[in-house]
TORMARMI-104700 format. One line per 5 residues: for each residue x, y, z of C-alpha. Coordinates in pm, 1 decimal. Last residue first. Layout:
N
X Y Z  ...
// end
This chain:
666
3217.4 -742.3 -2357.8  2931.2 -851.6 -2582.9  3029.3 -965.5 -2927.1  3064.3 -687.8 -3187.0  2906.7 -609.2 -3512.1
2861.3 -289.1 -3699.2  2661.0 -297.0 -3966.7  2759.0 -95.4 -4325.5  2701.1 249.2 -4489.5  2813.0 423.8 -4176.5
2483.9 269.1 -3956.9  2344.7 26.4 -4146.7  1945.6 130.9 -4200.7  1717.0 196.5 -3943.0  1658.6 478.7 -3990.6
1799.2 603.0 -3687.8  2134.7 450.1 -3756.1  2217.0 111.4 -3628.7  2435.8 -38.5 -3416.5  2454.1 -454.0 -3360.2
2570.2 -612.8 -2959.9  2505.3 -969.1 -2987.7  2178.2 -1067.3 -2854.3  2112.7 -1198.8 -2476.5  2042.1 -1528.1 -2389.5
1864.9 -1527.4 -2087.4  1952.1 -1681.8 -1771.8  2294.3 -1627.8 -1706.6  2264.9 -1361.8 -1884.1  2090.4 -1127.1 -1672.8
2309.1 -1250.5 -1313.6  2568.6 -1101.3 -1568.0  2404.0 -799.5 -1679.9  2713.1 -553.5 -1715.3  2664.8 -142.1 -1697.3
2831.3 39.3 -1984.2  2613.0 68.4 -2264.1  2263.5 -16.5 -2116.3  2017.6 -286.7 -2085.2  1931.1 -219.4 -2340.2
2076.3 134.4 -2425.4  1949.3 494.6 -2331.8  2090.1 415.9 -2000.3  2446.9 517.5 -2091.3  2291.9 857.5 -2182.8
2088.4 859.8 -1868.1  2365.5 753.1 -1665.4  2578.9 1071.5 -1789.6  2282.3 1307.5 -1752.9  2299.4 1201.6 -1407.6
2650.0 1271.7 -1381.9  2581.3 1633.1 -1277.3  2377.8 1616.9 -965.5  2079.1 1857.9 -910.5  1825.6 1735.2 -1099.7
1856.8 1361.0 -926.3  1777.6 1582.3 -558.2  1899.7 1272.0 -369.2  1709.0 1305.1 -75.2  1840.8 1157.0 264.1
1624.8 951.8 512.0  1695.5 987.5 859.9  1372.8 1195.2 901.8  1190.6 952.1 706.7  1283.6 706.5 977.2
1180.2 857.4 1272.2  828.0 948.1 1134.6  806.0 579.0 1000.7  898.7 462.0 1332.7  617.8 716.7 1502.2
343.3 583.6 1318.8  413.9 224.2 1318.9  389.8 258.6 1723.8  41.0 360.4 1630.3  -81.0 40.9 1482.9
-396.0 -75.6 1339.3  -353.3 255.4 1104.6  -34.6 298.8 1096.8  59.7 -58.9 930.4  -251.7 -26.1 726.4
-97.0 296.2 584.9  229.2 75.6 504.9  40.8 -160.5 298.5  -117.0 126.2 105.1  165.3 210.5 -9.0
273.1 -126.2 -73.9  18.7 -166.5 -333.8  139.8 -456.7 -499.7  503.3 -612.7 -349.3  598.7 -696.1 -681.5
990.8 -952.0 -667.7  1300.7 -917.6 -775.9  1536.6 -1151.3 -556.5  1480.4 -1471.9 -733.6  1599.0 -1244.4 -1047.1
1957.8 -1193.2 -910.3  2037.7 -852.8 -943.6  2105.7 -674.6 -1264.6  1983.1 -294.8 -1244.0  1625.6 -186.3 -1275.8
1474.6 -74.7 -1618.6  1716.2 -212.7 -1877.1  1478.7 -413.6 -2053.7  1622.1 -686.6 -2023.1  1605.7 -608.3 -1643.6
1262.0 -507.9 -1708.0  1201.7 -799.5 -1907.6  1272.2 -1083.1 -1636.0  1124.9 -878.9 -1356.7  767.6 -928.2 -1571.4
573.7 -575.6 -1453.5  217.9 -654.3 -1371.0  276.0 -578.1 -982.1  451.6 -246.5 -1074.0  138.7 -135.5 -1219.9
-50.4 -118.1 -913.8  243.5 18.1 -677.9  561.9 -121.8 -580.4  860.4 -329.6 -725.7  1074.9 -484.0 -506.6
1461.6 -487.2 -557.8  1757.1 -756.9 -358.0  2058.0 -758.1 -298.4  2182.5 -470.1 -564.8  2451.1 -390.6 -714.4
2767.7 -163.2 -759.0  2782.1 44.1 -398.3  2872.8 318.8 -298.8  2514.8 428.2 -118.0  2523.0 783.5 -308.7
2668.2 535.1 -633.5  2401.4 274.6 -550.8  2170.4 622.7 -542.6  2275.3 763.5 -858.4  2249.8 476.6 -1073.8
1871.9 446.7 -957.2  1830.4 772.5 -1066.4  1961.8 700.5 -1430.8  1774.8 367.8 -1453.3  1485.6 583.6 -1369.2
1545.2 815.3 -1641.4  1669.9 570.2 -1884.8  1332.7 364.1 -1877.1  1114.1 683.3 -1969.0  1360.9 787.1 -2291.4
1334.6 450.8 -2374.2  999.5 395.5 -2350.8  957.6 712.2 -2542.7  1214.1 571.6 -2787.6  1049.2 269.3 -2875.1
720.8 441.9 -2951.0  849.2 654.8 -3146.5  985.0 387.2 -3338.8  691.3 255.2 -3386.9  501.7 -100.9 -3238.5
254.9 -123.1 -3428.7  -189.4 -251.2 -3366.8  -437.2 -194.7 -3629.0  -737.9 -217.8 -3466.7  -1032.5 -443.2 -3658.6
-723.9 -661.0 -3680.0  -340.9 -663.6 -3727.1  -182.0 -753.9 -3437.1  199.8 -662.6 -3337.5  295.6 -515.4 -3652.4
676.3 -365.5 -3590.9  757.8 -30.0 -3704.3  1001.3 128.4 -3937.0  1207.2 475.6 -3992.6  1277.6 708.1 -4279.3
904.4 703.0 -4408.5  745.4 461.4 -4200.8  842.1 133.4 -4291.3  687.9 -248.5 -4194.4  876.8 -566.4 -4041.3
537.6 -713.1 -3959.0  657.5 -878.6 -4357.0  939.2 -1080.8 -4190.5  1233.2 -1158.6 -4306.6  1352.6 -941.3 -4582.0
1212.2 -676.3 -4375.7  1506.6 -735.7 -4101.1  1689.0 -482.2 -4337.9  1509.3 -236.9 -4150.1  1641.0 -258.2 -3809.3
1394.8 -94.1 -3521.6  1688.4 145.1 -3339.2  1675.8 73.9 -2992.3  2071.0 144.7 -2882.3  2073.0 -194.6 -2823.2
1931.6 -270.1 -3201.4  1577.1 -329.1 -3223.7  1381.9 -680.6 -3438.3  1673.1 -867.5 -3280.8  1459.0 -1102.4 -3058.4
1607.8 -977.3 -2772.2  1540.3 -656.4 -2854.5  1217.1 -673.8 -3012.4  1142.5 -903.3 -2710.2  1217.0 -637.2 -2495.2
1041.3 -403.9 -2692.6  730.9 -609.5 -2619.1  753.3 -704.6 -2270.5  794.2 -347.2 -2169.9  479.1 -234.7 -2349.2
339.1 -527.4 -2199.4  302.9 -412.4 -1849.6  206.0 -89.7 -1981.3  -125.3 -142.2 -2185.7  -137.1 -213.1 -2537.6
-443.7 -149.6 -2779.3  -802.3 -246.0 -2880.2  -766.8 -639.2 -2926.5  -1156.7 -666.6 -2908.7  -1358.7 -755.4 -2562.6
-1668.0 -997.0 -2704.5  -1465.6 -1087.1 -2981.3  -1153.3 -1182.3 -2818.6  -1318.1 -1525.0 -2692.2  -1366.9 -1613.0 -3047.9
-1024.1 -1514.1 -3183.6  -910.4 -1731.3 -2874.6  -1052.9 -2035.5 -2925.7  -715.8 -2220.4 -3063.1  -444.2 -2076.0 -2927.0
-234.0 -1848.8 -3072.1  -335.0 -1550.9 -2957.5  -293.9 -1687.7 -2587.9  -638.0 -1776.5 -2422.1  -756.1 -1653.6 -2084.5
-907.2 -1327.7 -2240.9  -997.8 -1029.9 -2060.6  -709.2 -880.0 -2132.0  -523.8 -977.8 -2369.4  -283.8 -1241.9 -2427.5
-39.6 -1249.1 -2690.4  157.5 -1431.7 -2967.9  495.7 -1288.8 -3219.9  532.7 -1420.3 -3509.0  916.4 -1301.6 -3606.4
1003.9 -1628.8 -3735.9  1338.0 -1742.4 -3562.4  1327.8 -1501.8 -3233.3  975.3 -1612.7 -3190.3  788.5 -1268.3 -3011.7
629.0 -1284.7 -2716.0  374.5 -1037.2 -2594.1  178.1 -1009.9 -2242.0  -100.6 -711.4 -2158.4  -273.0 -661.6 -2485.9
-586.4 -439.2 -2403.2  -900.2 -490.5 -2499.3  -1043.3 -547.3 -2107.2  -904.3 -261.4 -1933.4  -510.9 -146.8 -1839.3
-451.6 188.5 -1950.6  -396.8 265.1 -2337.0  -99.4 245.6 -2607.3  -116.0 225.6 -2991.1  100.2 541.2 -3046.7
256.2 496.0 -2662.5  261.1 927.9 -2533.4  46.5 740.0 -2331.6  26.5 385.9 -2224.4  78.0 371.3 -1875.2
454.5 311.7 -1872.7  488.1 616.4 -2110.8  350.5 901.0 -1857.3  651.9 1089.1 -1785.1  946.2 861.7 -1584.9
1068.5 1185.5 -1420.8  1249.1 1009.1 -1126.2  1236.3 1059.8 -766.9  1475.4 1004.2 -520.5  1598.2 825.9 -124.4
1865.7 767.7 66.2  1884.0 490.5 360.3  2166.2 417.9 562.8  2286.7 171.9 803.1  1951.6 -90.4 873.3
1959.3 -83.4 447.5  1893.2 125.4 131.0  1762.9 263.5 -182.1  1451.1 373.6 -215.6  1308.5 527.4 -565.7
959.3 699.2 -668.1  922.4 710.4 -977.5  706.9 1006.0 -1155.0  445.6 933.1 -1432.5  488.6 571.8 -1188.9
719.0 315.6 -1083.3  699.3 269.9 -719.8  1088.8 158.8 -702.4  1248.8 -12.0 -392.7  1594.9 -149.3 -372.1
1740.8 -307.5 -104.1  2085.1 -346.3 21.4  2086.1 -623.5 264.9  2109.2 -596.8 657.5  1734.9 -558.9 763.7
1483.2 -290.4 936.1  1571.0 3.1 720.1  1452.9 -153.8 379.4  1137.0 -183.1 522.8  870.2 -295.5 320.6
566.9 -163.1 463.9  754.4 136.5 609.0  892.8 222.2 300.3  578.1 169.2 129.9  409.1 394.8 336.3
711.6 679.8 299.4  676.3 611.6 -86.3  261.1 715.7 -58.9  423.5 1006.1 212.2  612.1 1110.2 -60.8
910.0 1162.3 -279.9  841.8 1499.1 -499.5  1000.8 1720.3 -262.9  1084.8 1560.1 50.6  1033.8 1221.1 216.1
652.5 1344.2 259.9  553.4 1264.8 674.9  208.8 994.3 699.4  -141.6 1164.6 686.3  -288.8 1106.1 1032.1
-739.9 1134.8 985.2  -932.7 1156.9 1352.7  -1299.3 1051.2 1419.2  -1532.8 1249.0 1603.5  -1804.7 1347.4 1340.4
-1825.7 929.5 1248.7  -1773.8 939.3 935.6  -1868.5 1168.2 600.7  -1453.2 1304.4 542.5  -1496.3 1665.4 498.6
-1133.4 1741.5 528.6  -1240.5 1939.0 900.5  -1462.8 1662.1 901.8  -1207.2 1382.2 993.5  -1028.3 1608.0 1236.6
-735.3 1641.5 1144.1  -366.9 1506.4 1211.9  -42.9 1514.7 995.1  316.4 1372.0 949.4  590.5 1589.7 838.3
642.0 1727.6 491.5  443.4 2040.9 478.2  351.9 2296.9 195.0  637.6 2118.3 15.1  931.1 2291.5 -192.9
1025.5 2220.1 -505.5  1346.8 2415.9 -569.9  1240.7 2467.8 -886.7  928.7 2417.1 -1010.9  539.7 2223.6 -1013.6
580.5 2148.1 -642.7  544.1 2531.4 -546.2  210.0 2521.9 -770.4  39.6 2284.0 -543.0  -218.5 2525.7 -345.7
-297.4 2284.7 6.1  -693.4 2208.7 -22.7  -539.9 1852.5 226.6  -626.7 1648.3 -80.1  -473.5 1870.7 -325.8
-179.2 1881.8 -129.2  -163.8 1502.6 -44.0  -227.4 1444.9 -438.3  105.6 1686.8 -519.0  332.3 1467.6 -252.3
210.3 1130.1 -362.9  -68.2 1032.1 -62.3  -84.3 789.0 209.3  -392.5 835.9 431.1  -466.0 720.4 785.4
-837.6 714.8 896.3  -984.2 665.4 1314.7  -1325.8 660.5 1438.5  -1542.5 427.3 1123.3  -1869.2 375.4 1315.8
-2062.3 622.5 1140.1  -1988.8 446.3 797.4  -2210.2 167.4 898.2  -2046.7 -179.6 767.4  -2198.1 -439.9 612.7
-1858.5 -477.0 479.8  -1963.0 -427.1 74.4  -2177.4 -146.9 196.8  -1921.7 64.4 377.1  -1664.8 -68.2 127.3
-1842.0 161.7 -123.0  -1980.2 385.0 115.1  -1588.7 513.9 127.0  -1550.6 474.1 -164.3  -1815.9 795.6 -230.5
-1640.5 984.6 18.6  -1270.0 898.8 -110.8  -1451.0 1055.1 -458.7  -1622.2 1351.0 -323.4  -1223.0 1443.4 -127.0
-1104.6 1381.6 -476.9  -1341.7 1612.1 -684.7  -1365.6 1891.5 -412.3  -995.4 1910.4 -394.0  -943.1 1924.5 -757.8
-1231.9 2222.8 -766.6  -1068.9 2434.3 -529.3  -737.0 2431.7 -696.9  -871.4 2454.7 -999.5  -1095.6 2803.1 -905.0
-836.2 3056.6 -1061.0  -756.0 2868.4 -1321.2  -401.9 2861.8 -1530.6  -216.0 2765.5 -1259.1  -345.0 2514.1 -1091.9
-441.2 2333.1 -1400.9  -53.3 2388.5 -1491.8  -68.7 2151.7 -1128.8  -274.8 1908.2 -1279.1  -77.1 1872.2 -1568.4
222.3 1845.6 -1339.9  81.4 1516.7 -1216.2  -3.0 1317.7 -1508.1  -351.4 1269.1 -1715.7  -482.6 1650.0 -1645.5
-798.1 1790.0 -1493.9  -1036.2 1515.1 -1619.1  -777.5 1246.1 -1416.3  -878.1 1452.5 -1111.7  -1175.4 1170.7 -1123.6
-957.9 935.4 -973.6  -1068.4 572.0 -1051.6  -1189.4 396.7 -804.7  -1065.0 88.4 -531.8  -1198.1 -174.9 -287.9
-1092.5 -340.8 27.0  -1369.8 -496.0 257.0  -1375.5 -606.8 642.8  -1064.9 -628.7 704.7  -1038.0 -780.1 1032.6
-758.9 -598.8 1288.9  -984.0 -757.9 1533.8  -1066.4 -400.8 1734.4  -975.9 -160.9 1517.2  -1182.6 -400.3 1218.6
-1065.3 -237.1 887.8  -1218.1 -108.5 548.2  -901.6 -91.6 276.6  -901.8 164.5 23.7  -746.2 225.8 -308.2
-757.3 539.5 -515.8  -611.1 533.9 -894.0  -458.4 761.1 -1102.8  -289.3 1027.7 -939.2  -307.7 785.2 -657.0
-464.3 851.7 -316.1  -375.4 550.9 -81.5  -639.2 490.1 207.5  -621.4 286.3 517.9  -989.1 337.7 691.7
-1107.5 263.5 1067.0  -1401.9 95.7 1252.3  -1500.7 49.1 1573.9  -1755.5 -188.4 1689.8  -1872.6 -329.1 2017.4
-2051.5 6.5 2130.2  -2220.7 -181.8 2544.9  -2504.1 71.1 2669.3  -2534.3 442.5 2508.4  -2326.7 511.3 2271.0
-1983.8 798.0 2309.7  -1748.6 833.0 2045.5  -1404.3 1105.3 2059.8  -1288.2 1073.5 2427.5  -954.0 1283.6 2416.9
-656.7 1191.8 2464.8  -405.8 1419.1 2609.3  -84.4 1351.9 2354.3  290.1 1311.5 2535.4  186.8 927.9 2439.8
101.6 982.5 2061.2  -194.8 863.3 1864.1  -483.4 843.7 2149.4  -873.5 824.2 2074.6  -1065.7 671.1 2329.7
-1425.2 565.0 2234.8  -1704.9 564.0 2537.6  -1886.5 268.1 2577.8  -2190.8 393.0 2829.0  -2404.6 277.1 3113.7
-2552.3 545.6 3293.5  -2929.4 368.7 3224.4  -2757.0 396.9 2835.6  -3083.5 629.4 2722.5  -2957.4 865.5 3029.7
-2616.9 847.2 2963.5  -2628.1 945.4 2629.5  -2883.6 1271.3 2688.6  -2678.7 1399.7 2926.3  -2377.8 1366.4 2671.8
-2530.3 1494.3 2343.7  -2452.7 1866.4 2424.3  -2050.4 1804.5 2512.8  -2044.8 1510.3 2231.9  -1962.3 1783.4 1932.4
-1686.6 1935.0 2120.6  -1477.5 1670.0 2129.5  -1361.9 1545.8 2463.6  -1021.6 1575.0 2647.6  -954.6 1324.5 2916.2
-666.3 1410.7 3140.9  -598.8 1083.3 3270.8  -765.5 743.6 3155.3  -701.4 473.3 3399.1  -934.1 282.2 3247.3
-1184.0 143.6 3533.7  -1044.5 466.5 3792.9  -1022.3 726.3 3503.9  -1301.4 562.3 3237.3  -1492.3 624.8 3620.2
-1365.1 970.2 3671.4  -1400.5 1102.7 3320.3  -1768.8 987.2 3322.3  -1819.8 1166.8 3638.6  -1689.8 1474.5 3526.2
-1910.5 1447.1 3195.7  -2242.5 1425.2 3371.1  -2173.5 1725.3 3628.8  -2037.1 1692.7 4021.8  -2280.5 1832.8 4274.6
-2215.3 1560.8 4504.8  -2515.3 1568.6 4776.3  -2764.1 1604.7 4501.0  -2666.0 1309.2 4343.2  -2592.8 1220.4 3966.4
-2558.4 832.1 3846.7  -2251.9 693.3 3894.5  -2096.4 549.3 3550.6  -2079.0 248.5 3403.3  -1834.7 247.3 3191.1
-1745.5 41.5 2856.7  -1447.3 116.0 2687.2  -1357.9 121.9 2288.4  -995.0 204.9 2213.7  -876.0 378.1 1925.9
-470.7 480.5 1870.6  -496.9 75.9 1742.5  -205.7 -119.0 1900.6  -241.3 -395.7 1757.9  67.5 -647.5 1597.1
15.4 -684.5 1198.6  171.3 -951.0 1097.8  276.5 -963.9 664.0  199.9 -1353.1 520.3  436.5 -1170.9 259.0
170.4 -1212.7 -89.4  -107.6 -1251.2 156.8  -94.2 -996.0 368.9  -198.2 -1124.9 734.3  -393.9 -898.6 975.8
-338.4 -1011.3 1342.3  -524.5 -1126.7 1627.8  -850.4 -1228.1 1511.8  -1036.3 -1284.4 1852.0  -1390.4 -1132.3 1755.2
-1319.2 -1205.0 1384.4  -1321.0 -1533.8 1497.2  -1072.4 -1823.3 1334.8  -780.1 -1692.2 1552.5  -867.7 -1878.6 1865.3
-692.8 -1735.5 2187.4  -551.6 -2095.5 2314.4  -477.3 -2114.2 2641.8  -236.3 -2396.7 2807.2  -346.8 -2439.7 3137.6
-137.6 -2567.9 3461.4  -316.5 -2478.3 3779.4  -600.3 -2200.7 3897.0  -573.2 -2003.8 3718.1  -865.5 -1760.7 3706.8
-1157.7 -1704.1 3449.8  -1383.6 -1443.3 3413.1  -1175.9 -1174.3 3186.3  -1078.2 -1477.3 3028.0  -1436.0 -1538.9 2891.0
-1491.5 -1933.0 2817.7  -1570.6 -2126.8 2480.0  -1559.8 -2493.5 2496.3  -1872.8 -2542.5 2290.0  -1965.1 -2165.8 2165.7
-2067.6 -1917.6 2404.2  -2460.4 -1729.1 2358.2  -2585.3 -1445.6 2382.5  -2847.0 -1445.6 2681.8  -2772.2 -1741.8 2810.0
-2346.1 -1693.7 2815.9  -2337.3 -1394.4 2918.6  -2481.5 -1456.0 3218.6  -2353.5 -1752.0 3307.2  -1973.2 -1536.3 3250.0
-2155.7 -1296.4 3487.2  -2226.9 -1558.1 3749.1  -1919.1 -1729.3 3744.3  -1755.9 -2044.7 3535.3  -1548.0 -2269.0 3684.7
-1169.8 -2168.4 3789.6  -948.9 -2297.5 3528.1  -734.1 -2587.8 3629.5  -1055.3 -2792.5 3593.5  -1003.3 -2740.2 3219.0
-659.3 -2961.3 3256.2  -318.4 -2896.6 3132.1  -50.8 -3138.7 3185.9  276.7 -2982.7 3245.4  675.1 -2998.9 3146.5
629.9 -2736.1 2853.7  722.4 -3005.4 2570.8  611.1 -3322.2 2763.3  222.5 -3123.7 2709.7  37.3 -3386.3 2846.1
-331.1 -3286.0 2775.6  -638.7 -3004.9 2765.7  -579.0 -2736.1 2564.9  -816.5 -2444.9 2726.6  -983.2 -2248.0 2499.3
-1005.0 -1854.4 2465.8  -1312.7 -1574.2 2482.1  -1172.1 -1197.2 2535.7  -1420.9 -1043.7 2295.1  -1744.3 -1133.8 2471.3
-1854.1 -784.0 2540.5  -2013.8 -793.7 2827.7  -1821.8 -965.5 3096.0  -1731.5 -753.0 3337.3  -1374.0 -725.0 3240.2
-1329.8 -367.8 3131.3  -1594.3 -392.1 2844.3  -1444.5 -390.1 2551.0  -1212.1 -667.0 2582.3  -949.2 -739.6 2327.8
-648.5 -1014.4 2390.4  -354.6 -917.2 2298.6  -10.9 -1145.6 2450.8  223.2 -873.6 2597.9  277.9 -1141.8 2866.3
124.1 -914.5 3149.2  -157.4 -897.5 2908.2  -247.7 -1288.4 2917.1  -198.6 -1331.4 3249.1  -478.3 -1083.4 3336.8
-702.9 -1172.8 3061.0  -690.8 -1556.0 3252.3  -777.8 -1343.8 3578.9  -472.1 -1482.2 3832.0  -664.4 -1658.2 4142.0
-353.8 -1890.9 4133.8  -13.1 -1682.6 4121.7  103.9 -1677.7 3795.9  342.3 -1812.5 3621.9  422.6 -1741.7 3253.8
440.3 -1878.9 2865.6  432.5 -1735.0 2545.2  420.6 -1980.6 2243.2  240.6 -1726.7 2030.7  -74.7 -1934.9 1937.3
-115.6 -2032.5 2199.1
// end
């Protein structure tokens, strides 16, 4: 328990061996010597009618000298036994405790209660090496390899070169008892001794890191238990070289040392973040033995020291698209000298290892339903498919959704408006600000907002305010701010030939201009057109489920995204934000090397669609400029949201053709 697996075993079988034969993972570093204490279990006593057995503690062998010695030196919680030293004497129901770090077998991802089975690339192996003998002139390393093969079954072992000069000192310091860290990723590859410590070593950690263009996110994880020791993030310092990816490519092209400067900056940021999570998790950074990274193609190349210039122009050639393995020190990681680093494969062009990580996490290829996976950023990555076929594309949405190119736009930070509602009758807004718990029309808002101010509009609010302006009739389906509304509300302000909507009039005047609406239209049309191309390739007119990935996607309200026409019509209950799915994919690859093979094979089968080469992209783009769309129906959205009558206005906000034309939605 709790896996519920059962079997029959000869009397005298160690519980640890029985568990492993059933595929139940129970940790053991010491190889059954009762020294590591990681294999703890408890026995549930009673009559279990479901299993037709009576489980009794007497059916487990008494504690032997090894187990008693462990209990005296290190202690065992009441009722706990060491499965390596406990033999089966009769019927038993055995519980593998889930409430301690030592025995945790899974990592749970809160949003989906995801279970990640552990099969890490690193294993700790405690051995007692035969002392040197003049009659047996075998070297210390060779005797270490021999006992690792005898006790743990490791054959053809290699050793990290930096360990060879330290080997004899470590063996003698441990009085010939040592713990070796063995790293093996692929079954076909030879295993490596990557770490060696005197005596018993009971800790090994790994990091899973998502290097985004704006933010770097990291998990620090115990490779032995699967426990997430700490999670944190930091800004990508490359922002000082350019806000978006293409501007960073341009910086490399125009500055001879640009690539080196950005590579150094991102590696320093990763090392600082490693220090931060290690401090939070109370972990020695040199206990980190494995690292997994995901990134978009340009971040991927810059992190590895590869010139990204080719990605800045057609045909957008990657230097390498497959999965990669490095020694951590080769890419300047300040962790254990023997640590390995694994980078997930890139899918193609501008669909990178981050999209591969999100695909691994959400698994459209593992289900029958048609899933749309969207990571919204300056360059949106789109994956659509099911177990039959998966297609992918990137679409140049630009930085508008992140607040750039918007007159009052800003990144999500205290003081930024993050939620907006507009009364369809009075056209009066109410909004929420990051750092303030109250809505703007609630008592106490002004006092609370005084501390942070009301400084701008972040991405989630930009989507909501434009959608609300459409729903309340302030803008037409073609995105033109209706100047005729000025008669109804002073919030409709004329700016030359166009009009704006006044969202907040305070120390900082925040308006939504005609140009702001156009920027959002261009961004959402590019994304929707890319999605439509993939739907056509799949031969489908609707999708069954939609997943928003990425930090920005976590804050998008699905209803407003659909009103805007950012995504196709779908049951709103089937539209969910999945947070940093790319980081979750990295975490899965860190804890289970089988997931590495899984995504490597999956990426080979994903069909990449280059939107720039598709003749229908422009047609879809033009239709997608309208809200929600000029030609596509949104019946599921219309069943829960009252969409306004269609009205078409001229660009100056006046009545098109001298009069306003209205027609009901078809």
